[in-house]
C-alpha positions as CSV (number, residue, x, y, z in Angstrom):
1,M,9.8,11.1,-14.4
2,Y,10.4,9.8,-17.9
3,L,10.2,13.1,-19.8
4,E,10.9,16.4,-18.2
5,L,10.8,19.9,-19.7
6,R,12.4,22.5,-17.5
7,Q,11.6,26.2,-18.3
8,L,11.9,25.4,-22.0
9,D,12.1,28.1,-24.6
10,V,12.0,27.6,-28.4
11,Q,12.7,30.7,-30.5
12,Y,12.9,30.8,-34.2
13,P,15.5,32.9,-35.9
14,G,14.2,36.5,-36.6
15,Q,11.4,36.2,-34.1
16,K,11.2,38.8,-31.3
17,T,9.4,36.4,-28.9
18,P,9.8,32.7,-28.3
19,A,7.2,30.4,-30.0
20,V,7.4,28.4,-26.7
21,H,8.3,30.1,-23.5
22,G,9.0,28.8,-20.0
23,V,7.3,25.5,-20.4
24,S,7.8,23.0,-17.6
25,L,6.1,19.6,-17.4
26,A,6.8,16.0,-16.4
27,L,5.5,12.8,-17.9
28,R,5.8,9.4,-16.2
29,A,6.8,6.2,-17.9
30,G,3.7,4.5,-19.4
31,D,1.6,7.7,-19.3
32,I,0.0,9.5,-22.1
33,G,0.3,13.3,-22.1
34,V,-1.7,15.6,-24.4
35,L,-0.9,19.1,-25.5
36,I,-4.0,21.1,-26.4
37,G,-4.6,24.7,-27.4
38,P,-5.8,27.0,-30.3
39,S,-4.0,27.1,-33.6
40,G,-0.6,28.8,-33.4
41,C,-0.3,28.3,-29.6
42,G,3.0,26.5,-29.9
43,K,2.0,22.9,-29.3
44,T,3.4,21.5,-32.5
45,T,6.6,23.5,-32.1
46,L,6.9,21.9,-28.6
47,L,6.4,18.5,-30.0
48,R,9.0,19.0,-32.7
49,A,11.5,20.2,-30.0
50,V,10.8,17.0,-28.0
51,A,11.5,15.0,-31.2
52,G,14.8,16.8,-31.6
53,L,13.7,18.5,-34.8
54,E,13.9,22.0,-33.3
55,P,16.7,23.3,-31.0
56,V,15.8,24.9,-27.7
57,S,17.0,28.4,-26.9
58,A,16.7,28.1,-23.1
59,G,15.9,25.5,-20.4
60,Q,16.4,21.8,-20.5
61,M,14.7,18.6,-21.8
62,V,15.4,15.4,-20.0
63,L,14.4,12.0,-21.5
64,N,14.8,8.9,-19.4
65,G,17.3,10.5,-17.1
66,R,19.6,12.2,-19.7
67,V,19.6,15.8,-21.0
68,V,18.8,15.6,-24.7
69,S,18.3,19.3,-25.3
70,D,19.4,22.6,-23.8
71,A,20.7,25.9,-25.2
72,A,24.1,24.4,-25.8
73,H,23.3,21.2,-27.7
74,T,20.5,19.2,-29.3
75,E,20.8,15.4,-29.4
76,P,19.9,14.3,-32.9
77,A,16.4,12.9,-33.4
78,E,17.7,9.6,-34.6
79,N,19.5,9.1,-31.2
80,R,16.5,9.6,-29.1
81,R,14.5,6.4,-30.0
82,I,11.4,8.4,-30.6
83,G,8.5,7.2,-32.8
84,M,6.2,9.6,-34.6
85,V,2.6,9.3,-35.9
86,F,1.4,12.1,-38.2
87,Q,-2.0,13.3,-39.2
88,D,-1.6,12.2,-42.8
89,H,-0.5,8.7,-41.8
90,A,2.6,9.0,-44.2
91,L,2.4,5.4,-45.3
92,F,4.4,4.3,-48.3
93,P,1.9,3.6,-51.1
94,H,4.1,1.2,-53.0
95,M,4.6,-1.0,-49.9
96,D,2.1,-3.4,-48.4
97,V,1.1,-3.2,-44.8
98,G,3.8,-5.7,-43.7
99,R,6.6,-3.8,-45.3
100,N,5.3,-0.4,-44.0
101,V,5.4,-1.7,-40.5
102,A,8.8,-3.4,-40.9
103,F,10.3,-0.1,-42.3
104,G,12.2,0.7,-39.0
105,L,13.2,-2.9,-38.3
106,A,16.0,-3.3,-40.8
107,H,18.5,-4.0,-38.0
108,L,16.6,-7.3,-37.0
109,P,17.2,-10.6,-38.7
110,P,14.3,-11.5,-41.1
111,P,12.6,-14.0,-38.8
112,E,12.6,-11.6,-35.8
113,R,11.4,-8.8,-38.1
114,A,8.5,-10.9,-39.3
115,Q,7.6,-11.9,-35.8
116,R,7.6,-8.2,-34.6
117,V,5.4,-7.2,-37.5
118,R,2.9,-9.9,-36.6
119,E,2.9,-8.8,-32.9
120,V,2.3,-5.1,-33.5
121,L,-0.4,-5.8,-36.2
122,E,-2.2,-8.0,-33.7
123,L,-1.8,-5.3,-31.1
124,V,-3.6,-2.7,-33.3
125,G,-6.3,-5.2,-34.5
126,L,-4.9,-5.8,-38.0
127,G,-3.6,-9.3,-37.6
128,G,-3.2,-11.1,-40.9
129,Q,-3.4,-7.9,-43.0
130,Q,0.3,-7.8,-44.0
131,A,-0.4,-8.2,-47.7
132,R,-2.9,-5.3,-48.2
133,F,-1.9,-1.9,-49.5
134,A,-2.8,1.5,-48.0
135,H,-5.4,2.3,-50.7
136,E,-7.3,-0.8,-49.8
137,L,-7.7,0.3,-46.2
138,S,-10.1,2.7,-44.5
139,G,-8.8,5.9,-42.9
140,G,-9.0,4.3,-39.4
141,Q,-7.1,1.2,-40.6
142,Q,-4.4,3.4,-42.2
143,Q,-4.0,5.2,-38.9
144,R,-3.6,1.9,-37.1
145,V,-0.9,0.8,-39.6
146,A,0.9,4.1,-38.9
147,L,0.7,3.5,-35.2
148,A,1.9,-0.1,-35.6
149,R,4.9,1.2,-37.7
150,A,5.8,3.7,-35.0
151,L,5.5,1.1,-32.2
152,A,7.4,-1.7,-34.0
153,P,10.9,-0.5,-33.0
154,Q,9.8,-0.1,-29.4
155,P,10.6,3.6,-29.1
156,A,11.4,5.3,-25.8
157,L,8.7,7.8,-26.5
158,L,5.9,8.0,-29.0
159,L,4.8,11.4,-30.4
160,L,1.5,11.9,-32.2
161,D,0.8,15.1,-34.1
162,E,-3.0,15.6,-34.6
163,P,-3.3,11.9,-35.6
164,F,-7.1,11.9,-36.0
165,S,-7.7,15.3,-37.6
166,N,-8.3,13.9,-41.1
167,L,-10.9,11.4,-39.9
168,D,-14.7,12.0,-39.5
169,V,-15.9,12.9,-36.0
170,D,-17.5,9.6,-35.1
171,L,-14.4,7.6,-36.2
172,R,-12.1,10.1,-34.5
173,E,-13.8,9.6,-31.1
174,R,-13.8,5.9,-31.4
175,L,-10.3,5.6,-32.6
176,A,-9.0,7.9,-29.8
177,N,-10.3,5.4,-27.2
178,E,-9.0,2.5,-29.1
179,V,-5.5,4.0,-29.6
180,R,-5.4,4.8,-25.8
181,S,-6.1,1.1,-25.1
182,I,-3.4,0.1,-27.7
183,L,-0.8,2.4,-26.1
184,K,-1.6,1.1,-22.6
185,A,-1.3,-2.5,-23.8
186,A,2.1,-1.7,-25.3
187,Q,3.1,0.1,-22.1
188,A,4.2,3.0,-24.3
189,T,5.0,6.5,-23.1
190,A,3.4,9.0,-25.4
191,L,2.8,12.7,-26.0
192,L,0.0,13.8,-28.3
193,V,-0.9,17.1,-29.9
194,T,-4.6,18.0,-30.6
195,H,-6.9,21.0,-30.8
196,D,-9.9,18.8,-29.9
197,Q,-10.6,18.7,-26.1
198,F,-12.7,15.5,-26.5
199,E,-9.7,13.7,-28.0
200,A,-7.6,15.1,-25.2
201,F,-10.0,13.8,-22.5
202,A,-10.3,10.4,-24.2
203,M,-6.5,10.0,-24.6
204,G,-4.7,11.8,-21.9
205,D,-3.6,10.8,-18.4
206,T,-2.3,14.4,-18.1
207,I,-3.3,17.3,-20.4
208,G,-1.4,20.5,-21.0
209,V,-3.3,23.7,-22.1
210,L,-1.1,26.1,-24.1
211,N,-1.8,29.6,-25.3
212,E,0.6,32.0,-27.0
213,G,3.5,29.7,-26.3
214,R,2.9,29.4,-22.5
215,L,1.7,26.3,-20.6
216,H,-1.3,27.5,-18.5
217,Q,-1.9,24.2,-16.7
218,W,-0.6,20.6,-16.8
219,D,-3.2,18.5,-15.0
220,N,-5.8,15.7,-15.3
221,A,-9.0,16.4,-17.2
222,Y,-11.1,16.6,-14.1
223,S,-9.0,19.4,-12.6
224,L,-8.8,21.3,-15.9
225,Y,-12.6,21.3,-16.0
226,H,-13.4,21.9,-12.3
227,R,-10.3,23.7,-11.1
228,P,-8.9,25.7,-14.0
229,A,-5.7,27.6,-13.1
230,T,-6.4,30.6,-15.4
231,R,-9.2,32.4,-17.1
232,F,-7.9,31.0,-20.4
233,V,-8.2,27.4,-19.3
234,A,-11.7,28.1,-17.8
235,N,-12.8,29.6,-21.2
236,F,-11.1,27.0,-23.4
237,I,-12.2,23.8,-21.6
238,G,-15.9,23.0,-21.6
239,H,-18.9,25.3,-21.6
240,G,-19.0,28.0,-19.0
241,V,-19.5,31.7,-18.2
242,F,-18.3,34.1,-15.6
243,L,-20.9,35.7,-13.3
244,P,-20.1,38.8,-11.2
245,A,-19.7,38.0,-7.5
246,S,-18.4,39.4,-4.2
247,L,-16.7,37.4,-1.5
248,R,-17.4,37.5,2.2
249,Q,-16.5,35.3,5.2
250,D,-19.3,33.5,7.0
251,H,-18.3,31.4,10.0
252,G,-14.8,30.7,8.6
253,Q,-16.1,29.8,5.2
254,T,-15.7,32.0,2.1
255,V,-19.1,32.7,0.4
256,A,-19.5,34.1,-3.1
257,S,-22.6,36.2,-3.5
258,T,-24.0,36.0,-7.0
259,P,-27.2,36.9,-8.9
260,L,-28.1,33.2,-8.4
261,G,-27.6,33.4,-4.6
262,D,-24.8,32.5,-2.3
263,L,-22.3,29.8,-3.4
264,S,-19.8,28.2,-1.1
265,D,-17.2,25.4,-1.5
266,A,-16.2,23.6,1.8
267,S,-13.6,21.4,0.1
268,A,-11.3,24.2,-1.2
269,L,-12.1,27.7,0.1
270,P,-10.9,30.7,-1.9
271,M,-9.5,32.6,1.1
272,A,-7.0,35.0,-0.4
273,A,-9.4,37.8,-1.4
274,P,-10.4,40.4,1.2
275,E,-14.0,40.8,2.3
276,N,-16.3,42.3,-0.3
277,E,-13.6,41.9,-3.0
278,L,-15.3,41.9,-6.4
279,C,-14.6,38.9,-8.5
280,D,-16.0,36.6,-11.1
281,V,-17.3,33.1,-10.4
282,L,-17.0,30.4,-13.1
283,L,-20.3,28.5,-13.7
284,R,-20.3,25.5,-16.0
285,A,-23.4,24.4,-17.9
286,D,-23.7,21.4,-15.6
287,D,-23.7,23.7,-12.5
288,I,-27.1,25.1,-13.5
289,V,-30.2,23.0,-12.8
290,H,-33.6,23.6,-14.4
291,D,-36.1,23.8,-11.5
292,D,-39.6,25.4,-12.1
293,A,-39.9,25.9,-8.3
294,A,-36.7,28.0,-8.1
295,P,-37.1,31.7,-7.3
296,V,-34.6,32.8,-9.9
297,K,-36.0,32.9,-13.5
298,A,-34.1,33.1,-16.7
299,Q,-35.1,33.5,-20.4
300,I,-34.1,31.0,-23.0
301,I,-32.3,33.0,-25.7
302,R,-30.6,30.1,-27.5
303,K,-31.0,26.3,-27.6
304,T,-29.0,23.5,-29.2
305,F,-30.3,20.0,-29.5
306,R,-27.8,17.3,-28.5
307,G,-29.8,14.2,-28.5
308,S,-30.2,13.3,-24.8
309,E,-30.1,17.0,-23.8
310,F,-30.4,20.6,-24.9
311,L,-27.7,23.2,-24.3
312,Y,-29.7,26.3,-23.3
313,T,-28.2,29.8,-23.3
314,L,-30.2,31.7,-20.6
315,Q,-30.4,35.4,-19.7
316,L,-31.2,36.7,-16.2
317,H,-33.4,39.7,-15.6
318,S,-30.1,41.6,-14.7
319,G,-28.8,40.8,-18.2
320,E,-26.1,38.2,-17.3
321,Q,-26.1,35.1,-19.4
322,L,-25.7,31.5,-18.3
323,M,-25.6,28.1,-20.0
324,A,-27.4,25.0,-18.8
325,H,-27.6,21.3,-19.8
326,V,-31.3,20.3,-19.7
327,P,-32.7,16.8,-20.5
328,S,-34.1,16.9,-24.0
329,H,-37.7,16.0,-22.9
330,H,-37.7,19.5,-21.3
331,D,-38.3,21.1,-24.7
332,H,-39.0,24.7,-23.9
333,H,-39.5,27.5,-26.4
334,L,-37.1,30.3,-27.2
335,G,-38.2,33.3,-25.2
336,E,-39.7,31.2,-22.4
337,W,-38.8,32.0,-18.8
338,I,-37.8,29.0,-16.7
339,G,-36.7,28.5,-13.1
340,I,-33.1,27.8,-12.4
341,R,-30.8,27.2,-9.4
342,A,-27.1,26.6,-9.0
343,E,-25.7,23.3,-7.8
344,V,-22.0,24.0,-7.6
345,E,-19.6,21.5,-5.9
346,H,-16.5,23.4,-7.0
347,V,-16.6,27.2,-6.7
348,V,-13.9,28.8,-8.8
349,T,-13.5,32.5,-8.4
350,F,-11.2,34.9,-10.3
351,L,-10.3,38.4,-9.2
352,R,-11.1,40.7,-12.1
353,D,-8.5,40.2,-14.8
354,S,-6.4,38.0,-12.7
355,A,-5.5,34.4,-11.7
356,P,-7.9,32.3,-9.6
357,V,-8.3,33.3,-6.0
358,K,-5.9,30.9,-4.1
359,P,-6.8,29.0,-1.0
C-alpha cells in the first residue's frame, strides 16, 4: 500500500478527546481516496496530519514504505513530496497562469520548467493559456490551474481539501468527473476531503466515512450504499429508512419479517442474531417499487420532483415511513394511497442500537 494509517490519533493541546481517533486505512498507488462526513467530523484534521501540518499523538502514518509520522516524530511537510489543492484555489493574482504553474519548479532548468508547464496545462485542458491571469478565468478554469500547479512537481501524494465547494452545483459535478480523469491520466495517488457524497462517488476508488473523529467504514461506493457497516453510514449515505423487523430461520436461510412482508438475502445471510431477535432493516428508496396490484398500501405524505423521477415519502397504515423513487410520469397527489412492494437484493439488518448483524 502506498499510504497507510495505523490506529492514528490526532489530539490538539487542551482537548480532552482526540479530534481523530483510531483511524486505520490503506490507499494503493494510483488510487483516489475520499474522506467524507459532516462538518467537524475530523476529515480536514486527518488531511492536515497526512500533509505533515499536524502532529499525531498515537499510531503511525506510512507513506511509500517509510514512517513519516508517529507519536515520537513528524517528518516536515516539505520532505514528504505532497501536493495540495485548496477550496479557494490560492492562485497568485499577480502571476499569469504559466508562472503560477511553474511556482514549484524552481529547481528545474528554464527549458525543462517550460516543458513541464506545457505538459500539465495540456493535461488539465488549458493548453496555450500560460499568459492569462486568474481574474480572466472562470472558477472551473482556476481550479484546473490549481490542480496543474499541484501536479507539476510530480508529488508522491496529492491532497485536495474541498476543492469544488466554491463552485456551483452543475460545475462541481462535471469538474469532479473531469478531475478524476486528469488524476488517472497522471497516475496520481490522491486523497480528497468533501462533505458532498455525490463528489465522493464521482471521484473515489475508496471512500472513508468519518463521524466524531472515527472512521466508520473505508470501502467502495457500492458497499457503502448497499452494505453499510454502521447505522451512521446507513443514515449518511443515500436515502433510506429503518423498518422494524424480526429474524427467523427458514430452511437454512435467515428471513426478516417486516410490515412489507418477508425479506431474505441469499448472497449474505445475517446469521448472528437468535431466532425472533428484534432488529431494524435498512430500506433504500430504490428498494421500494410502486405497484398498484401490491397488497401493501402506503399514503404519499411528501413528494419531491427530480426531473426523471419523484422522491416519495410514504406512510404505512401502521405509521412507519418509507421513501421510494417513482418515475415522474407517475404523478400521484399528496394524500393518495398507492400500492408498494419491496424488491431488496441486499438485506441489511441492525440489532437495536448496534452494529449490523454479521454473517
